[in-house]
N, C-alpha and C positions, 0 to 999 in steps of 0.2 A: 503494499500499499504505500508506504514510503517512497518508494523508488518510481513509483509513479506519479505520484505529487511531485518528485522535482522532475521528472519529464515534463510534466504540466507546465511546470515554472518557467523551465527553461523554455519551453516552447512560447507560453505567452510572452516572455521576455522577446525573443525574436522576432514574433508574431506582430507586437505593438511596433516594435523597431520598420519591421516591412511595413504596414500600413502609415507610418511617418514618413518612408521613404515614397511612398505611391503617391503620397499628400504633394509631394515636391518636385520628386523628376523620376520618370521609370527605371528601374535599373538597366544596366550596360547589356546587350544579349550576347550569348555565348554560341558563336557559330559553329557547325559542326566541321570537323576535321575531315577533307577532302580526301586525304588519302591514308591508308594505314601505315603507321610506323613498321618497317621490317625488325624483324627479332636481330638482336645485334651480331656483326659478324665476329668469328672466332679468329684474332688474328694468333701468330705464334707467340707473343706476350699480351699484356694485357690493352695493348694499343696499338695501332697500325705502324709498323717499323719503317714503312715507307714516308711517315711525314715525323720521323725524330726529330725534336727540336731540341735537344740540350746532350752534353757529354754524357750524364747517366743513361739516358735514353741508347744514346750510340752504343754505351759497353754493354746494355743489357742485348741490344737487339745482336750484336757481332758475335755472342754466344748464347747456341740453343738452349743451353741445358740453362743457363741464366732464363732465357726470354721465357721457357717453359715454367719455372719458378716462380717469375713475374707474375704470369696467368695465373698460378695455383694461388699464388698470395691473392691476388685480387678475388678468386672465386671464393676462398675462406670467407675474406671479410665481408663480402657480399652474402655470402650465407647466414651470417652472423646481421645484418644489417635486416634479414627478412625474420629472424626468429627472435630477436630481442624486442622488451617492451619499448616505449620511446624515451623513457629518462636512461635505462641503460645502452640504446642507440645513441644517446648525445655524449655519454662517457666513452664509447666504443670510437666516435668519429674522432673526438679531441686525441685519444689515444694514437688512431692509426695516423692523424697528421703530423704529429711529433716525430712517427716513425718513419715517415715519408719524407720529412725534411731534414731526417739524421741520416739519410743514405749517403749522398754526398760526402757531407764533412766526415764522415766515421769511417768513408773507406779512400778518403784524400783523393776524391776525384777534383780535377781543374775544371777552368772555365772553356777551356780550349775545346773544341769540337775533334771528334775521332778523325774524321773525314776516311781518307782509304786505308788509315793505319789499324794494327790490329791493338786491340785493347792490352792493358798493362795484366799480366797473370795475377798478381797479386792483387789487383782491383776486383777481378773477377773473384777471385777465391775470398775476397773481403765480403763482397755482395752477395755471392753464392751461401755463406755461413749467413749473413744479415738476412738473408729471405727464408732460407732453412730455419732460423730460429722464428720469426715471424709465424711463419706457415704453422709449425707446431703449437705457437701462442694461441694463435687463432681458432686452431681445432681443437682447442680445450678453454676456450673463453668460458668465463663462468655463467651461467644462465640457471636461475633459480627451479626449482622441479615444482610443477602442482601441487603435488601433495603437501609439500614442505609450505608454500604459499597457504594452503588451507589450514594447514594444522597450526599457521603463525596468527593470521587474522579471523579466522571462523570460516567455516566452508559456506556459511549464509550469508556472505557480506556479498554485496551486488558487484559487480564488475564497475567501472566507472563509465565505460562506454555505453553501458546501457543509459544513462543520462541524455546520450545524443542520437541513439538508434533504437528504432522500436518499428516492429512490424505490425502495420495497419492495413487491413483488406480493403481494397478499393476496388476489387474484380473477382469474385469467387463464382466459378462455376458449379461448386459442392462447397454450399455454404458449411455444413457442417464438418466437412474435412479440412475445409480450408481455416476456418476459427481456430482448430485442434493446432493445425501447424503453426498458426499464429503465435499461440500459447506458446509452444513449444520452443520455438525458433526465439523466441522474448527469453524464456529461461535459460536459453543456452547462452545467450549472449548477456544473461544477467549474471551467470555464472562464471563463463569462462571469456566472455569478449569476443566470441565469434560462434557458428554454424557447423561445428565440426560434428557428423553423425556418428564418427567411431565412438564417442564418448556421450552419446545420447540414449538412453533407454528407448527400446523398441524400434530402434533405427539400427540401419547398417549401410555402410559406405560400399558401393559397388566400384567408383572410379571417379577420379576429379582432383581439383585442389587439395582436398585433405586424405588423399589416397593414391593409388597407381593412376597412372595416365589411361591405362587401357584395361580392360576387364570382361570377363564372359558372365552372362547371369541367366540363366533360363534360356537355353540357344542363342542370345543375342550377344552380340560385340559390342562392346561400348568403348568410344575412344576419345575422350576430351584432350582439347588442343592447348598445352599448357607450355607456357616459353617465359622468358625472362625477358622482363618488357624495357629494359635498359635505363638509363641515367633518367630519362625522365618520367620515372615510375619510382623510383630509387630502389631499383633492381629487383620490384617484387615478381613473386611467380606469378602470372596471370593467364586467364583463358579467354581464347578467342572462339571459341564454340564446340559443338561436340558433333559426332557423328554414331550412327546407328546402323551395324551391319555394312560399313561403307559409306552409308548415304549421309548427308547432311542434315541433322535434326534442327540444328542453333550456329545461328551465325551472328558477326558482330552486331547488326542492328535489329536481331529479334524482340528484344524487351524494349528499345524505342516505338519499332512498329505495334507492339502492344501497347503501349503507352498512348499513343498518338489515336488510339481508337477511342480513349476516354473522353467524356466530355470537357472540353475547353482544352484538348490534347494533353490531358492531365496536368496543363499548366507548365509545360515543356514547350520549347519553340525549337526542338532538334532532336533527332533520333539517335546520337551517339550515346553511348554507355560510359566512356571515360575519355580522356584527352589522347591515349593511345588507343584508341577503338578495340576496346576488349573488354572485360568482366573482370572485377575483383577475384570471382569464384563461380565454377561452375562443380557441381557435384551431383554424380548418378546417386541415387541411393534407393534402399528397399524399406518399406513401410507397410505392415498387413498383408504380405505377401505381392505386393503391388510395387512395381518400380517406376521412380520420379525422377525428375531432376529439378535441383534449385540451381536457379540464374540469378547471380547476385551484381549489381553495378557497385562501383567504387564509391566510399563514405568519405566525407571529410576532404582535405586538401586535392585529393585527386578526383573528386567529383568531377562530371562534366556537366552538372546542373547549373544553370544562371544563381545571380544572388536571389536567394528565398525560395528557389525551386527544390523540389524534391528527386531524391534517388529512389529508385525501384527494384525490387528484387520478385523475380517470378518462379512457379511452381509448375512443371508439365507433367504431365500422365504420358508415360513411357508405354503404357500398355498394349497399344496397338500397334507398337513397332515403330512409331512416329512420335516427334514432341508435340502433344496437343495442350494448349493454353489452359490453364485449372483455376491457381489462385495468382491474382498479380496484387503486391505488398508496397506501399511506400515506405522508405527505412529509414530517410535523412533529410532533414531540411538544411539546405546551406544558409549559412548566417546572412543576411541580409544588409551587410556590412561591408563596404570597401574601402581600402586606403585606411585600415585601422589605426596604423601607428601616425596617421596625420592628427589622429585626435589625442594623441599623448605628446604635447610639448615639452614636459619635462624629461619624460623617456627618451626622445628624440636629441634633447640636448646634453643628456647624459652622453647617448650613444655619440654625439660627433665629438664631444670632448676624449671619450676615451680614444677615438679614432685619432684624436691630436696626439695623447699618448703614444698609442701602440704603432701608428702608419699603417701601411697596406701590408698584409700577412706577406712573409717572405714567399719567394716564389715557388710555387707548386707546378708540375708539368703540367703540361696545357689541358688534357684530359682530367687531372687529379684535380685541378682546378675548378674547371666545370662541375666536377660531381659534386665536391664542398660546397658550392655557392647555390646549388639545386639542394642538395639534402639541407643547408641551413634553411634557406626558403621554408623549405616545409616544417622543418622544426618550429620554427617561428609561429607558422600560421597556425601551428597545433596548440602550442603555449597560449596564444591569444585567443584562439577561438573554440578551443576544445579544452579548457583548462583543468575540467574535473577527470579528463583521463590521466594527464599527469599527473597531478595532488594523488587520486588513488593509485596509482601505480609506485609513487614515492613509499606507500605503506605496503602495499602488495607484494612487490617484488624486492622490498629489503635495500631500498637505493640512497638512504638517508645518511649512512657513514660514507660514501662514495661520493655522494655531492657535497658534503660539508667537508670531507678534505680536500678535494680540488679547488673549493672555494678558497678553504685557509690557504694552500699553495700558491692560488691567483692573487690574493690580497698581500701575501708577503713579497711577491715577485715584484708587484706596484710600490711597496714601502721600498723593496731594494733599487729600482727606479728610480725612485723619489730623490735618491742618495747621490745619483750621478753629478747633478750639478747643479747651479740656483737655478737656468730656464725650469728645468724637470721638477723641482722644488715649488715653485710658484704654480706651475700646472696641477701638480699634487693637491696643492691648499686650494686651489680652485675648484678641483675634480670631487674631493670628501664631501663637501656641503652639498651637491649637485644628488648624490645617491638616495637621501630618503626623500624628498621631493618626489622624486620618479618614483619612487615605492608606494607613497601614498597615491600618488595618482594612479597606479595600477590597481592598487585594491579598490579605490573607489569605483572603476572603470568594469571591474569584473563583478561587483555588486550590481552598479547599474545595467549594463547590457545583458550579463549572464545569469544575473538573478543567486548568486554565490552567496553561503551563507558567510557571516565574515571570518572565521578561521579558515574556509576555504579561500575565501580570496585573498587571504593575508599569504598562506602557503603557495597558492597560485603566482602571485606576486613576487615574494622570495626567490622561485623557480626563474622567474625569468632574468630578476635583477642578477641573480649568481651568474645564470647564462652568460649575459651581454658582459659581466665584470671577466668573467673567467676566461671567456673568447679573446676577449681584447689582451688578457694578461699573457695568453700562449704566443703572442707576438714578441715577448720579451725572454722566451726561453733559449735556453743554450741548447743547441742541435745538435751539440757534438757528445751529449750523454745522452743514456736510454732512458726512456719515461717508463716507472712501473705500472701494470696494468691495474685499474682500479678497485677499491677494497672490493671484498666479495659481499654479496649479497648477505643480508641482517648481520654484518661484521658490527663491532662496537666501536666508537670513535666520541673520543670527546673535543667537540668542536672548540678553537680559540676566537674565532668573530662570530658575530652579527651576518646573518645574510646581506643586510642593507646595514653596514656600517655608517658609525656619523663620526664627524673630526673628533680625531683625539684618540679613537678606537685601536688604529694600528699602531700609534705609538705607546700604549700602554705597556708599561712591564719593560720597555724596551731602554737600555744605558748607552750613551755615546761610547763608541770605540774606537774611533780615530781621530786625529786633528783635525783631518780633513771634514768629518760627520760633524765635529764641534764646531767648525767655522762655519759649517752650512747651515747649520741649525741654530747658527747665532748665540752659543756659549760665552758664558761671562769671561771677564778677562783672565781669573784666576782658574778657570777651568781650560782656557786656553793655553795657558801657561804652562799647566802641569802635561798637557800634552807634547808641548814642543819639548819640553826637558825628556818625557818618556820616549819621544821617537828621534831624539838626536842621533844616536847611532845608525838608525834603520835607512838604507840606502832608498828606501821608498817613503822618506819621511814626509808627510804631508800629503800624498799621493793618494787620490781618490779613483774610481773608475773611470777609461779611456784615458787615463793621464791627465786627470784634472788636478789642477794645484791647491794646495790651499789658500794661496793667496785670489785664486779664481773663485772658491767656494766663499770669500771672505767678503766680498766687495759691498754686500749691504750692509756692513759695519765698518767705517773707517778708521773707528779705534782698534778693531780686529787687523784690518789691513795695516796700519802703521805699527803694532805690536810683529807682526809677522815680519814687516820689512826691518825693523829693528833687530829681528833674531837672525836676518842675514837669506832671508828666501831670496831667490833669484827672482826679479821682477820681470825678467823677460822668459821666464820660462814657460814652455806652452804644451798644450794637452797631444792626444796624438794627431789631429788634424791642426796642430801648431796655433790653435787659439789660445790667446795671452788673458792675463788678467786685465790688463788694460782692456781689450776686447769686450772681456764679460763684464767689466764696469760701466764701459759705454753701452752695451745692449741692457744692462738693469736701471739705465738713468741715474747712475749714483757719480755726481758732480763732484763731491768730497773726495770719494775713493779714488777717481780720475786724476784731481790734481795730485794725491800723496803719491801715486803709481808714475805719474810724469814726471813730478819732481825727482823722484827715485832712478830716474833713466829709462823708463820704458822706451819700447821704440814704435813710437807713433804709427808708423809706416809698417809692422810687420802685416804679415796675410798667409790667409788660411791656405791650408791644401786639401784637395777630395781625400774622402774616408766614408766607409762605411762596416757595418756591422749589422749583422742579422738579429741580435738580443738587445740592440741598443733602442731601440724604440723610435717614433718618428722623430721627436724634437733634437735629436743629436745626427741622426740621418740625413734630416732635411739640412741643416747647418752644414754636415759634411758632403754634399751631395754639389755644393756650389764653392769651387776653390777661388781664392784669390780674395776674401774679404778682407776688411780691414777694420780698424777700432773705429774711423770716420763714418765707415757702412752702418756698423752697428747703431752710432750714435744717430746718424740721418736717419733710421727707420724706426728708434726707438726712445730718441732722449731729446731734452730740451734744447732750446735755443742756446740757450748759455752753456751747454755741454758741447754743443756742435762747433760755436763759434771758438771755446776753449782749445778743442783740438787744431781747428785750422789756425789758431795764433800761435801753436806749438809747431807749424809745421807738418800736420797731417797735408798729404797728398790730394787735391781735390779731383785729378782728372784718373786717378787709379781706378782699372777696372777688373771686375771679376771676372770667372769664365763664361758666363753669360754676356759679356761687354758690357755690365751695368756698372756707372760711376755712383758716387754718393749722392748726386743730383737725382739717379732714379730712384735709389732707396726713400729720398726723401717723400715720394708719393705714400710712401705705406704709414707717415708718421700721422697717428689720431692724437698726439700730445701737443703739440704747437697751435697755435690760434693762426687764422688766414695771415693775418698781419707779419707774425713771425716767420711764416713760409715764404713769401713774397721775399723778406728781407732775408732770408737763409738762400733762396736762390739765386741773389747776385753774388754770396760768394763761394756756392756750389757748382752752379751752372754755368761753365763757362767754354 
């Protein structure tokens, strides 16, 4: 009864939104697909070697055994994609991405293409071992058993998919039989999240999605066309129709043609059952000494129905040796909401700031990058539009520990990244206060648009926030080291951080460990003095990530800059891309520190070099992408008029050009600090 009320509540909210949408403008129609998507071609590797686009793919394609391993690895990965729950899949995708990005660095592949040369045997051996280990890991990837799930959460607890999917009879040629099927199908959804006749009392699977592709029963042969639907259906095992004794009984438009016979064409504008012109499942089954077939359209993200339309499933009577329509059910209502993220400004702002931190993901191979993008779109859609599925699966499949462990690691990575330099620390200070508003916005949205209870909305919002943060933090990973598999289902774990941390959470319990960190976090003079003494004999005295110096870290506190200069720190020491403390002070618009550094002999015309590191994040890599930047360029883009004039008066070359041929005059266009009057005055000095 409670589950029926939940379906009614969710359906009522969606219907209300649909009616509101109809009052404004009609939903965009989804046109039928004009041609079938063929089954993916099998290559010797997981990709087409004639389109090899990197050194890694060159090496894989040059060795047949290695190419086979690559294909076997992809097959094992996709098998897990099909079998795992939503949250378990999210964890697998993240782990797989790290593994993929670790191949080249761990086996020391250069960027130089192989061409006609033979691959280095050591690299082939390294990759072969790397692939074999991964295949073994994927083949034993942990998946909770149904009996374990039932024993832990109770066998009578509804599967969360039943909040969205319900078989409702819309055309019954045998009212009693069709009503009975409806109840039994809904019971199966409530218990397991799918209709699998192999575990339903009174039913027997003959052939199809949940059994073998072909079988014989009562003297007739049944053959269901099952195939891997490819990346545009997340490699699901789909059905394209079935034959009886070699004759086509159901084809890819059969359900659509049946729906078209309903009043108002069933509220549908096309007869296609999915974007890939196939069905989510076809099962030939036995019930009360008769043979039937259940043909089910895709639900959720892969539904071919337009906004506010329904998906359908049909039962066909096979007693006569052909497929005769018997029971047609509506099953799933597509949410009448388009561009849902546009209604979440705080969430969008958090996402954009995280991208400023992490940047574009390190380069995957083209096919792998496409797969990841498609899978991520599906994940985001499911989290936002079917949140109860993810909420229920966290408990049902024991995913809480693995989720929180990954999130803790992500937040630790973000903290470590914030310790790189002043720009990173400033962005971090801007980032953390954005998390809670995005979380609050999601909670309110889930309650308003989905009818979720407060505790359900909070869990759903937590999951979306964790996924957003964790994916961004993965771009800060060290891909030279392997990543452990997620914690086992139902593992015990004591999380360190809240899913939606607030300012101060990541700092709690941490102590300053280096002079660089003390300067960056604006420690008092006595603490700075202690670290100067402690690190006096160290060759890395005051050095932080990417060679950032203590002077660079200290530019926001002129007193600390003076303290370090008095202690003998090199005023012209640069980091890995030759950025100096003077450039850092100019970038941070620190006039007093700039003056101290100039008086100490800072080279006003020093310039940066090109630099990149996969785990550095966007702030450093964006700077390193353009060589030739000077302190004057940093000041022109970020500093006050007084700061710019100070550098010019000390001999800064206004005509110096960076690798993009830009001068300080060009950088002045980015400046949002100076007034229009000041900008016009500065142009007379800089734009010569």
